[in-house]
N, C-alpha and C positions, 0 to 999 in steps of 0.2 A: 503494500500500500505508500503510496507517496506522499500523503498527508493525513492527520486528523485532526479531531479538535476533542476536548476533553474540558470538564469543568475543574474551575481551581478556584475555589472558594465562591467570590461574588463575581466572579467572573470566566473568562474563557481563556483555554492555551490551546496553540496551534502549532503543531510539530510537524516538520515537514522533511520530507530524506534530500539530501542534493546530491544521493550517489556516494561513488569510493573517490577516495583521494588518489591520485595517480601517485603522489610521491611516497604517502605514508600506507597506501593501502586500506585505510581506515573509511568506513562510511561516516558522511558528515551528516548533521541535522541543521536544520534552524528552527529557532522556537520563537515566538513572540504571544505575547501576553496582551489581551485586550485590554482597554479602560475599564475600569469597574461600573458595572451596569449593563456592561453589552450584553446582550441576548445570545444566545446558539446561532442562532439565523445571522447575528453579524459578524460572528467567528467564521462559521461556513463563507458566507461572501468573501470574507478577508481570504481563507484557505484557498478559493475558486480564482480569487485576482493574483494570489502568490504563484499557483501552479502555471495560470496562464503568462505572467510576467517570464518563470522559468523555462517556458516552451518557446516563448519568443527571443528568449537571450536578453531580455530587459532587466531582469530580477537583480535588484542590489540590495545586501545586506544591510539594515539600519544602522548608521552611526552615531555617534555622539555627540556630532555638529549640529550646533544651533543654528537656525535662521538668522540671528544676530552675527555669527562669527563668520558663517558663509558669506552674507552681504557685505561684513566689512572686508572680506577678503576681496569678494568681487568688484568692490569699489575701488582699490587699491591695484589688482593684479590685471583687471580689464578695463574700464571703465576711464582710470588715469592714463593707460597705455595706448587704449585704442580710440578712444573717443574725443572731439573736439571737446575744450576746459569747458564751454559754458553749458553744453549736454552732460557731461560729468557731474557740474555742480548741480544741475537740476536733478538727477538722479541721486545725488548725494544727499540734498536737502529731504527730499521725500522720505531715502531711506532714515535718514537720522531722525527725522522730525515725526514721522506717521508708522513707518513701519516697525522698526526695532521697538520705539516701547509699548509697541502692542500687540505683537507674536514674537517677537527676538527671541524668548525662551523655548519656545517651540522646538524640540529637534527638525532638523531639515529633512530628514527620512520621512518622519510622522506630520508632517505638514500637509492637510487635505484641503479642499473644496471648499470646505463650509468655514474653513478658519478664515479663507479671504472675503468669502462671500459675507461672512459676519463682519472683519474687518472694515470692507466696503459699506456695510449700513450703518455701521458706528459712527463713520466719519461723514457719512450724508446726513446723519442728524445731529452729531455733537462733536465734530472734528476740528472746530476752529480752534487756534492756541488759547484765543482771549478770554475763551468759553462763551461766547456769543454766536451759536447755533451750529449749524454742520457746514462742510464743505460745499461746493457747490458740484456740479456733477463733471464739470471739466477737469477741477483737480483730483477727482475721485478717479476718473478715469487716467490720471498721470500716475496714480499711485499703482493701479492696475499695470499699465506700460511699464513700470519702472519693475514689479516683480514678474510678469511675465517674461521679460527681458533676461532679469537676474537667475531665473528659474531654468530659460533657456540653455543657458552657460552650464547651470549647473547638469545636466542631461548631458552634454556633451563631455563633461569631464568625469562621468559615471557615477556621480554622488546621488544623483536619485532615476528613478525608473520612468518616469513620465512628467509633463507639466501640469499641476494641478490648476492653474490658471487658466487653462482653455476649458474647461469645467465653469467657469464663473460666469454670471450676467452682471453686466456693466453696465452704468447708466448710460443712458442715451443724451449725449450734449446736444443739442438745438443750436444751431449757428444763428446768428443774431442776424437780424433783418438787416438787408445792405439801406444805408441811409445815404442819400448825395442832395447835393448844394444844386437851387437852380441859379443860374446867371446872375439874377439880383441878390440871391443869398450870398456868393461870393464875391460881390460888390460891395455887401453892409457889412459882410464879416472884415474885408479888408481896411476898410473904411473907419473901424472900430479899434482893428489891431493898430494902425496909424494914428490915432488921436487916443490910445492909452500910453500911459508911461510906460504900464508894464511890458505892454505889448510893441513897444517901437523896435526892441531890440531883437524881436522875434518877425520882424514885417519881411524882411529879407528871405528868411528860412519857410513861412508860411507860405509866401507868394512863390516860391520854386516847386513846395511840394504839389500846390493846387496848379502850376502852368507846365509840370512834367510828368507827374504822375509817380514819380519815383517814393521808395519808401523810405520811412525815419531814418531807420541804420545806413541806407543808402546814403542820404543826404547828410547824417552827421560824420560820415567817414569821406566826405569828398575835401579834396585837397584843390589849392588853386590850380596844380597843373594839371589838375583833371576837367577844366573849364577852358573854353578857348572861346575869348569873347570877340575877339575878331572874326571869327567863323560863325560866331553863335552854336556851338555845340559843346553839351556835356558828356564825361565818360565817367561811366559807373565801373570802377574797379574795385571796389571793397567796402565792406559794410563796419560799423561801430557799433559794439554789443558790452552793456556792463554787467561784471558777474555778481554773485551774490555776496560776495566781500567789496563792492561797490567799485573792483577793478575796472578799468577800460581797457578793451582788446580788439584789434581791429582782424577781419577775416576777410576773405576772397568769396564772390558770392558763392552760393549754393551750387549753380548751374552755369554753363558756357554761356546761356540766353543771358543770364543776368548780368554779365559783363556788355556791356553794350553802350552804343554811342546814342544821344536824345540830342535832335535839335530844337533850339531854344526859340519861343518868341521875340520878336523886337523889345517887347515891355520887357521881357524877364532879362535881357543882355541889357538894358538900361537899371533894372534895378539893381543887377549883381556888379554893374560897373558903379552904381553909385557906392553900394555897399562897401567894395575893395577899397574905393579911395576913403570911406568914412573909418573904414578898419586900418588903414594904413596911417592917418592924421591921429587917430587915438592910440596906434601904440608908440608914435612919436611924443605924441606930449606925456605919455608915462615913462618917457624913457629907455623902454624896449627896443629891442633888435627891431629891423626895420621888416616890413613883410615880406616874406619869399613863397617862393612856388611850392615849399613843402608844407606850407603854415595852413591850417584847416580853414574851411571857406565861414562856416556858421560854429562858433564857438564862443568861449566867454572872453571877457576884455584881455586878458592877460596872454590870450591864444590856446588855454587849457580847454580839453575836449567839453560840450555841452551834455549833460547828463541826460539820457532818454527820457524819465520819468518826469524831469523837470520839465521840460520841452511839451510832454504831452499834458501836465497840469497847466501850465500855461496857455494852452489851447483851451481846456476845458472849460477855463476863468475866461476869455475870452469868447468863445462862442456862446458861453450863458449870456454874458452880457449883450450878445447879438441878439437874443433871443433865439437860440439855434441848439436849444438843449436838445442832448442825445445825438447829436454830431461828433462824432472821435475824429482824431487825429488821420489816424487810418481812411477816412473817409471822403479825404482829400483825393487820395486815389484812386476810390471809387465812382467819384465827381468827376476830375480828369476824364477818365473812361468814358463814363456816360455822356459828357459833353461832345466830346468825339464823334461818338457812334451817332448821337441825335443827329451830328451834321454830316452822315452818311461817308466817314473816313471808314476806310476798308477795315476790318478786324484784323487782318494780318498787320496793318500800321498800328493799330491800337496793341494788339499783342507785341511788337516790337518793344514800343516804349516803354510797355510794362515789364519788360522782361520775364514775360510766361514763357515756360517750356515749350509750348505749342498754341496755335492759333484756337485750338479746340478746349482750352482752358478756358481762354476770354470769351470764348462762344458760349461755355458751361454756366459762364458768371454772370453775362449781360447779357444773353441771348433775349430776356424778358423787355429790354427797352431798345432793341433793334429795330428803327421803326417800320413797320408793316410787314416782318418778316414771315409770320404766320401767311398773312394774306398774300405777299408776293408768291409763298411756297404753293400755295394751292392754286393761285394764278397759272403758275408756269406748268402747274401738272393738267391744268384743263388745256391749258394753250399745245402742248405735246399730243395729248389723246385728240383735240377736235383739230389738229393739224394733220394728224393721221387718218380721221375722219374723211377729211376732204380731199385728200389723194387717193385715196381708196377707188377702186375700180367699180362701176356701175354693175 
C-alpha cells in the first residue's frame, strides 16, 4: 500500500511510502500530521494530493522554511539582482508592510490558498496602516501579484510543488473613467496657472504636457539637449522616477516606441524659449553655474529634479481652482490625444506622439471618441455589398 491514514488524538496522520533508497537500500516514508480538528475526509484528500504529486514528480518534502524567511531571501537574491530598482522596491514594500506581518510565520510548504484568500479579505476590509479602513482593490491586487511572483520563483527552486496563488480569487480593479478637457477647459486652466502665484512656476511644464501628450515621468526627465527649439522638436529618451526612500532615478523608456521625436507646436516652442531664458536668468541671479544642455528643462530653482508627487499636487490645486475637479495630471495626455483625434488626425500619428507600442493600443483606448467611426464602418460595409450588387450580371 502506497499510503494510509490513521487517527492520532484529535487529528489524523498520513503515512506515505516513498520507495527504496538506492544508496542505503532502506525503504523511505513520509509522515504528515494534519492540524487539530481536521476530519478523516481532509486527511484522505491530502493523501490523494500527495500521491498525485509523487506520480507527477512534483512532490516536495515540507521544510521548516517560513514564508517570511523565504520572502526575505527572494527580495535579496532575486528582486534586487534581476528587477528594476523601483519594481524591486515596490515588491519589498508590500512584502514588509502587508505580507510578512500577516502570514510570515507560516511554513512555506504549508501555505494554502485559503491563507492568501483570508489575507486579501482582511486587507480589503482593514488593511490601511493608519487604521482607517481597508486597502483599495488595486493595492490588494499588487499584494497578490507580489505573492504570485514570489511563489513562482519558489516552484522553480523546488521549494514548493505548486503555486497556491493560482487558486485565489483576486479583487477586480475597475479602471477609472477617462476624463478629458475641452478646448475652453484647457484655456481656462492655463489662465488660472498663469495667474496663480503657486502655479506660475509650473506653467511651462503643464503647457508642454497638454501640447505634446508626453507622460509626467517623461517630461520631468527632459534635458535641454533633448529639445531643439530651432526645428521645433522634442526627443523622449528617458524618464524620471522617485523611489520609496525619495531617491530620484532616471530610466530609459520601457519600449522602443517610447523613445521618440515629437513635433512641437509654435506656441509650445515660444513657451519653452521664454522658460529657458527665465531659467538662465534665475540661475545667474542665484550665483549658480550657467545653464547648459545637460540641465533639466523642468526643475527646482537650483536645478534639482522636481518630485513627481509635488507636481501632481500642484496640478490638483490648480484644477480645483479652475472648476475641473476630478481631472488628473495624466488626463493632459488623454486630452491631447482626444483633441487630435477629433480633428481627424490619423490614429497612427497620435500613437507615435503618445509613444504607444502599437496603433491598436491607441484605438482600444480612444475608439469611443473617434468621430463617426461606427457610422463610417457601417457605411463602408454597405457600400461594398451595394457595389457588388450593382455589377452583378442580370
